[in-house]
C-alpha positions, 0 to 999 in steps of 0.5 A: 500499500505504501508503494501507491502513495510513495512519490519517486523521481528519476532526474536524467542529467545530460552530459557535456553538450547537454540539452533535453531536446534540441534540433529535432533530437532528444538527448536521452533517445528512448531512454525513459521508455526503457526505464518505465517498462522495466521498473513497471516490472517491479510495480515501481511507480516513478516520474522520469525527468529529462533535465536541462542544463548548462552545456559546457558550464563549470560543474558547479554551475551545472549542479546549481542548475540541477538543484533549480531542475529538482526545485521546478519538479517538485523534488523537494516533496519526493520521497525518493530521488534518484539521479542517472548522469550521463558523462559530465551529468554524473559529476554534477549529481556527485557534486550535489550529493557531497556531504556539507557541500555549498553550492549556495549561500542557504544550504537548506535546499541542497540538504533537503535534496540529498536527504531524499537521494537514494542512489547516483548512477553515472553512465559513461562519466569521467570520474578521473577526467579525460585528455579530450578536454585538455585537447578542446583547449587548443585552437584545433579543439575549439574548431572540432568542438564547434563541429561536434555540436552542430552535428550532436543537435541538428539533422542539418548538421548530420546530413551536411557532412555528406555534402562536405564529404563529396566536396573533397571526395572519398579518396581525399577525405579517407587519406586526410582522415586516416593520415596526418592531414586532418586539419585541412579536412576538418577545416572544410567539414566544419564550415560546411556542417555549420552553414548548413544548420542555418537553414533549419526551422530551429536555427534560432535555438541551435545558435542560442545553444552555440552561443551558451557554449561560447560564453561558459567553457568552464567544464572544459578545464574542470574535465582535465585529468589533473583538475579532476584529481582535486575534484576527487579530493574534495568530492566525497561520497555521501554515506546514505546514497548508493553509488554505481556506474555503467562503463562504455568502451569502443573497439580500437579503430579500425578494428571494429569497422566493416569493409562497407563503411569505407565505401560511404563517403559520410561514414568514412568522414565520420569514422575518421572524426571518430578515430581522431577523438579515440586516439586523442582520448587514449593518451593517459596523463603519466602523472594522473593514471586511472584506477586499475581493476584487479587482472582477474576482472580485466581478463574476464571482461577482455574475454567478453569484449574480444579486445584489450582493456587497458589505459587506452581503451575509451568510448571516443569521449572518456577513457574507460577506466575513468568511468568506474565509481561505486558498484560497477553495473556493467561494461558495455561495448558501446561509444559515448553517445550509443549509450544514450540512444544515439544511434542509427535505427528506424526512429532515430535516422542519422543518429550514428553521427560518430560511428565507432564500429560497436555495432550497438543495437536497440537490444543492447540499449534495452539490456544496458538500461534495464540494468540501470532500472534493476539498480534503482530498485535495489537502491530503494530497498523495494 
């Protein structure tokens, strides 16, 4: 009987580039539906809120935005709150739930939220930083960031890459992306893609979003491995909150690609961008290494994945070993956006905007988020 009157809320917290819906795309594509269906099997009534956030702002600003989101959705009156954060969104939730955190002058609201929080589930979260954040601080990195934003948030951006690939020709694009001259193609592609997004009906919303990114990029500095070393010293786990992580890893390029990918201009171009991101993310900082699981665990996971799991392993954005925090739910063969439903399927055309060769599909999405749903049920003590 108590379950019928208990109010439970799950807050889905977007990561870097975060948005709830923009350019015709949902950030958590189909995730809410999967959670509801699995939780219904446990007679677990819950309200699922997909949060807004500040896309590249500092973690503290993003955590403050998360406080606002909880207040606006009646979370202060909830009996149980669960935060599920993808990428940087997991860090937002960790910061908010830190004992005695002071995000604002009056900490009453934060304390009330934490008192109601049962679990923080992080998905592909850079708990120990990512080398890609350091790269984004460079001139070339900022150009790539602009390109990725357009691709991630607009159908015109994704379709536009095909036109860009046609401009340089298949042979030239493959040579540039697989060789050393990546900057030339990146310059052509980014200009083409960003210009095409202006023709969309929702261009105003997109450019407002891009301006917000330009105005506050604090997270890029904070996600560097050396900065996250300090974050983890100060941001501690709350003893009354269950922490768990879902970890993602993509096969090292080009091992996951099919021969047919090389004969598609758009997939060749996108695959090249992913390869560039993967190789940058594979560079572990020698002074700030990631935690190492025991050898038996690594051997077991490597057998399941069919490729080696080490400090170079990543999902194209975040190193795999950097994602482990608390109880590990699973290691999933997926790239950074596969895991939130951003892959090609019937209801998401042009969804696989950074093909990683993971061949992620709806069945694996359902299994991954089904595991998160079960973790939430366990955290509730139901």
